[in-house]
C-alpha positions, 0 to 999 in steps of 0.5 A: 371631573375634568373640563370637557374637550371640544373637537374642531368645528371643522369636523362638523359639516356646515349648518344647513340653510334652511335648517332641517325640519323636525325629523319624521316620527312614528307612534309605537306601543310599549307594553306597560303594567296595566296596558300598553302606552303609545309613544312617539319616536323621531328618527334621525337617519345615520349618514355613515355605515358605522354610526352608533345608536343614540337616544335623546330625551327632552325636558318638561314641556318639551318633545323629541323635536328639541333635538333636531339640530344636534341629532343632525350634526351628529348623524355621521356618528350617531343613529339617533332616536328622540322619544316624546315622553308620555303626556308630551309631544305626539305621545299619548298619555301615561297610565294612571300614576305614570308621570313620575321620574321613576316611571319615565326612567323605566320607560326609557329602559324598556324602550332601549330593550325592546328596540334592541339598540343598546347600549346607546349614547344617551342624552337628556335635558332638564327633566329628561336629564334627571330621567336618564341619570336614573336609567344609566344608574339602574341599567349601566349595561344599556348606556355607552355614554351619557350627555346631561344638559342642565339636568333637573338635579334636586334643590331645596330652595326654589329659584325666583322663577319657580315660586309662582309654580309652587301652588301647582304642587299643593292645590288639589285639582289644580290641573283644571285651573292650569288647563283653563289658563292654557286654553286661554293662551294662543299657541304663539303665547305658549311658544313665547313663554317657553322660549323666554324661560329656556333661552338666554337670548330669545331674539336669536331663535331662527324664524323657522324654529319659531314657526315650529315651536308655535305648531308644537304649542298648537298641538299641545293645546289640542290634546286633552291630557296636556295640562294634567301631564304637565302638572303631574310631571312637575309634581313628580319632579319636586317629589323626587327632591324630597326622598331620603338621601340614600335614594336621591338623584345625587346618590344615583349619579354616583353610581353611573359607570358610563363616561359622562358629559355635563353641559350647563348654560351660564344664564340658565333661568330654570336650573341654577348653574351653581349645580353644574360643578356639583353634578359633574363631581357627583358622577365618577367619570365625567367632564364639564362644560359651562357655556357663556351666553346660553340658557337652559337648552344648550342643544337648541341654543348652541348645537354646534358647541354641544356637538363638538363636546359630544364627539370626544365623549363618543371616543371615550365611550368606545375606548371604555367598551374596548377596555 
């Protein structure tokens, strides 16, 4: 593990005003055991002919929309795609039993294969970080570099902010209760709750991004599988903490071959920043960046700094390919 290096801010173009809207997307079918599943893929067009393929994977309760600003800043180097995991965003529901980390990782691998874009620069936040760790460990041939933003690494003592969610993990048919709670919330309340938990300073969210978050919450409330997907994904996340050490995410992290960047917000309320150094040490060729005044979603809160850390990683990835 080494400290992350930052490229000069001047190499990035100015932040647009107004901000770019969420990138357009399309729904595609991916063959899956038992039948095809539909996923939504947002695409950030490259602005340079030599741009390399990238794939962005969101966290629990998020969507590909979470990568709008970062993908824009990197578009002169990366030809980006951001997928909505099954059950979230504009994607359809997963097939029965498909909301596990392993299933999500297999889907990421399958999409890289069928899209013909690998090896890719692979990004993941929170649950998406855990998913891409698995994908990178299982299929190193498909991953050029790996960027992890507050990945949901296994812990065995829940944080105070998580304890109210523990009944979700053990109560049968609790998704029906969660669905009733969600149905009673307004899109504004849902967006507010997510931003309050994920951002160190919710007041810093641009009005345009607030409006987009509310629209995203409105869509989430409208789909019939939203509550079930959230509960099942949360259960799958916690179940992954309970596997034997030989099959744990920590063990898989040690098998990653791609140059890796680990980014953590010092004020992360969801995944303890104390795991940042341990995560970076677990991955053989890694660099670490801990950001003061940032919460759980650094790519949303500080996209320019994240982009500045990614650019040297891309260079390292290209050197490792040449070698």
